[in-house]
N, C-alpha and C positions, 0 to 999 in steps of 0.2 A: 504494500500500500504506500502510495506516495506521501510526501510531506503535506501536499495540498489537502488530500483527503483526511489525513490524520488531524490536521489543524481544524478543519471544518467539523469533524466528528467531536473533537474536544470542545469546541465552542457550543455545539448543540447539547452535548452532555452537561456542560456547566450551566447552560441556560435552563435546561430541564430541572436541574437540582436547585438552582437559585429561585426559580418560580414555583417549585414544588408541583410540577406538572405530572410527574410519574415517580414511583419509587424506583430505587435501583433494581435492575433485573436480578432475580435470584438464580442461583445455579441449580441444576444445569439447564433448565428449560426456559428461564426468563419469565415465568408467570408473574403477573402482578400480585404482589403480596397482600394487597388490600381486597382481593377478590373481585376486582373490576375486570371487565372484558375490554381489551384494547382493540379498537377498530381504526383503520386508516381509510379516509375518504380518497378513493383513487379515481381520478378522471382520465388518466393517461397522459396528462400534460407534464411538463418538466418539474413543477413544484411537487406534485403528489408522487411522482416516480422517485424523486430524490428523497422525499419524506419516508416512503416505505422502505427504501434501501438503507437509509441511515438508521432508522429504528431497528431494523433487522440486524444490521451490523453492530449496533450497540448492545444487542442481546435481548431485545424485547420480542415476545411472542405476540403476534397480532393477526387479525383477519382484515382483508381488504374489502371495501364496499364500493360498488360502482353503480351509479344511477344513469340509466339510459332514458333521457327525456324525449327522445325522438323529435328533436327540434331542428336537426340539420341533415335529415335524410340519410343517405349512405354514409356520411361522415360520422354520424352518431353510432351506427353499427360498426364502423371501422374502429372507433375508440373502444367499444366493448370488446371486440376481438383482440385488440392490442393488450388490454388489461388482462384478459384471460391468458394470453401467451406469456405475459410478464410474470404473472403469479405462478404459473406452472414452472417457469424458469427459476423463480426465487423460492419455490416450495411454500407458497403462502396461500391459505384458503381464501377463496373469493366468493362473495355474495353479490349477485346482480339483481337489480330491480328495474323493470321497465315501467314507464308512466305514459299515460295519454295526457300530456301537459296542457295541450290546447283545450281539451274538453274540460279539464279541471279549472283552467283559467276562466272560461266562459261561464261555468256553473257558479263559481264563487266571485266573479267580477273582479279578477285580479290581473295585474300585469304579468307578463311572462316571467320576469325575474322573481316576483313575489310568489307566483304559483309554484315555480320550481323549488323555491326555498321551503315553502310549506310542505311540499311533497317529500323532499328529502329528510327534513327534520321529523316529520311524522313517522317515516320509515325507520329512521335511526332510533327514535324513542321506543319503537315496538320490538327492537332486537333483543334486549335483555333488561333485567331489572336495574342493573348498575353499569351502564356502558360508559366508556370514555372514547370520544371521537376525536382523532387527530386530524387536523387540517393543515394544508401546506402553505398557508399565508406567510409571507416574508416581509422584509423591511420596506420594499418598494410598494407592496400592497398597503402597508400601514400609512406610508406617506400619501398615497393616492386617496385613501379614506379620509385622512386629516384634511386634505385640500377640498375634498367634496363637502365635508361637514362645514368647513370654513366658508365656502361659497353659499351654503344654504342657511347659515346662521346656527350657532351651537354654543354650548357652555364649555366649561373647562374639560369635562370628560370627553367631549367630542373632539377636542384638540390634542388628545393624548394618543390618537391612533387606535389600532386594533389591540384588544387585550389578549394576553397570553393564555388566560384561563377564564372560562365562563362557567360558573358553578351551575347556573339554572339550566343550561343546555348540555352540560357535560362535555363541552368542547375545549380542546387544548390546541395550541399552535406552537409546536417546538421549533419551527424555523424562523421565528421572528428576529432571531439574532443574525440572520443571513440576508444578504442582498440577492437580487435576481441574478447578478453576475456570479456570485459565490455558488449558486445552485447550478448554473450552466457549467462552471468549472468542475464541480463535483461530478456531474453527469459525464462530462467529457473524460475526466480522469479515470472513471470506472467503466467507461465504454458502455454507457446505458443510453438506449434510445428512448424516444418519447413521441407523442403526437402533438400537433398544433391545432388549436381551435381557430378556424378561419375567421370567426366573428371577432377575434381579438384585434384584428387589423381594421375593423370597421369603426368609424367615428360617429356612430349613432347614439352611443351612450356617453354620459358625462365621464365615467371612469376611463373609457378609451380615449376620449378627447384630452383628459388630463395626462394620461400615459403617453399618448402618441404625439401630442402637440404642445401642451402647456409646459410639461417638465423639460422637454427638449429645448424649448425657448428659454426657460429659466436657467438651464445649464449653459446656454450660450452667453447669458449675462453674468452668471456666477457659477463657475465650473464645480464648486464644492457645495452646491445648493442642497443636494440630498443629505450630505453629512450635517449641514446646518439645520435642516428641518428635523433630522433625527435627534440632534442635541436639544432643540427646542422642545420636542415631544418628551424627551427624557426629563427636562427641567419641569415641564408641566405635570408630568406624572408625579414628581415629588411634591409639587404644589397641591395637586389633587389629593395626595396622601394626607397632607396636613389639613387640607380643607375637610377631608373625611373625618379626621379626628375632632376638629372643631364642630363639625356637623353632628357628630355623635354627642358632644356635650350639649348642644342646643336641642337635641331630640328631647331632652328632659323638659324643655320649655313648651313642648307640644302637648296639648290637652285634647283628649278624645271625649266627645260628648254624644249622648244619645237621648232623644226626647220624642215621645209619641211615635217611636219607630224610625225616626230620622236620625242619621248619624253624620257627624262632621268632625274634622280636626281643626284646631286653632293653634297657630304658632305665635308666641309672643316675640316680636321682632325688635322691640325697643332696645334690648341689650346688644343684639347683633348690630343694630344700626349705630349704636354708640361706639362699639369697638371696631367695626369694620365698615365705616360709612362708604368707602369707595368700592367695596366688594359686596355690598348688600344684595344687589340684583343677582350676582352669581350665586350667592348663598341661597337665595330664595329659589332660584332655578333648580339647584341641586335638591333642595328640600321637596319641591313639587314632584321631582322624578321618583322620590322614595314613597310617595303616598298615592294610593289608588284613589283616584277621583271618581266618584260615582257618576253614572250617566246622567245627562240632563242637569249637570251642575257646572258652576264656574268658580274660578278662584278669585276671591275678592281681597284687596289689600287696603288696609287703613294705616294710619300713622304708627299704630302699635301692634296690629294683628294682621296675620294672613289666615284666611279661612275659606272653606268651601261653602257655596250657597247654591240653592236651586236657581235655575235660569229664570223662572217666572213665578209670579204670585200664585198662579193656578197650580203649579207644582207643589208649593208649600201647603196649599189647601188640602192636598191629599193626606197630610199627616194630622188631620183633625182628631183630637182626643175623643174617646168614647166615654160617656157618662153613665154612671149607675147611681140609683137613688134608694134610700132606705128611710121611711118615715116612721116616727115614734111619737105616740101621744103620751102626755104626762098627767098623772092623777094629782100630783102635788107639785109645788114649786121646786125647781131644780136646785140641788144642793151644791153641785160643782159644775164648772164649765167643761164640756168634753174637749179633750186635747186630741188633735189629729195625729194619726200614727205615721203619716208621711206628708211631705209638702203638697201632695196631690190628693189630699182628703180634707174635707172641711165640713163643719156642722153649722146650720143656719136656723134662725127662728122662722119656721115654715109659714106662720101667719103674716109675716112681713113681706112675703114674696108674692109677686103676681105671675102666675103660671101662664104658659109654659116657659121653662128655662131653655136657654140656648147658649152655644159657644160661638164666638167669632174671634177673628184675629184683631189685635189692637191696631189703632191708627193714631196718627198725630192729632193732638187736641183732646184725646180721651182723658176724663177725670174720674177720680174715685175719692170717697171720703174714707181713708184708711182707718182700720181698727185702732182705737186709742187716741184719735185726734178730734174727738167731740164734734164730728160733723164737718170739720174743715177739709175742703177738697184739695187734692193735689193732682198734678199731671201724672199720668201713668209713666210717661217718659222720664220724669224726675225720679220715680221709684226705681226705674232701671238704672239710672245713674248712681243712686245711693247704693244699689246692690252690686255695682260694678259689672253689670251685664254687658257681654260682648254683642256686636251686631247680630250674630247668629242666634244668640240666646233671646234677644229681643224679637227677632223674626219668627221664632218658634214658640213664642209665648201667646197663650190664648186667654180670652176673657169670658167669664161666666156672667150672663146677663139675664134679667127677667123679661117678661113680656112688654114692660114699659120702656125697655132699653137701659134701665139702671144697671150699672156695673156692680155685681155682687162680689166678684173675686177676680183678682189677677192671679190666675192659676199658678200655684207653686211659689207665690210671692206674698201678696197681702189681700185680705178680705175687707169688705165694707163694714164700717162701724154701725151703719143703719140697719144691718140685718144680722147682728150678732145675737148669740144666745144670752138671755138675761134672766133674773129671778121671775120676771113676769111671763116668760116663755111657757106656752102650754103644748106646743107641738114642735118636734125637731125634724129637720130634714138633713140627712147625712148624704153628702155628694162625694163620689169617688171618681177619679179620672185615670184612664189608662190608654 
């Protein structure tokens, strides 16, 4: 084995160890000591051929996976035959799966690229309970991805390129330490052939335009541009690491709420704004990527909070609380005032109410005479301020009213003094909300 191949194998081995992509292969068969099944996605192109050969040479036992998407006619079948011949030569088991990609694309209303992605990932997930899928992405792929993200608009993670390990998809990329030229040198040094996808030379996709036009132009201006971009991505990976640590600290400032079946998260951003005023937007972008935003909701930002909210008032109305009633007649004056067992339960003087009762959402200008204020009325919005209610807590607060429109209870907060239980009460009405 030449020095070129030895050097490349050592770089890949070090990269695997540094990023904990795979355990060291055990003797003598190289089985993964964690019990995972190692697969190599094999297209027949130079990257995947080099990946398969390198992992085998390093001592890993693996199986190859080939997807025939039938998108390029005879060329697709040629690729499959090549993979079959290569795996026979390397004594590597090969699994082949064919897809009707165009039919899947039309059925699910997807682009060709997204349809092919869903098909292969669905197949990979079905292979075993604990698969590890090795892909042949390299440094140049990562540079192209970063430039694509930059053009479309992205946060700090989008500027760090392709990740070496994705836990959610069980994907690893052991060749991210190599350039495209390193891979070609390795293949040539080991007399390995490969196939070329003719669509790589077409400039119909953004990635191909970046690869075949933009990067070539950038190298004419700055010959070392690829190394410069790689260094920038490495610096940003470090920045992202520290941002992740700070983000973990601020996760403690995220409060999860649930009311009437509606759930939302609120993030107190005042401290983050104080400490990182210039990076607050980046911080908020990363926070939003961590939280599953329910459908038909939007993210709202105030001076101190970031929270999720329904898109419309009609959507909020779907979370109307359900009322239950229990009426009790008294034979003698009440000896003690019933205490609610929860903020969503209250007892009223039934004779002071005009039925039927109803619930509605609060609106600006609503007033109530709160219990203990001798009939003095206050704005409901002022009660919210006193209780330090967030915008979402206000939006999901309901009022209990009688037939005259009088507000009996700001549910979960304060009831009306005019309808309280007193020594003269002869009939109780217990109201519960859920």
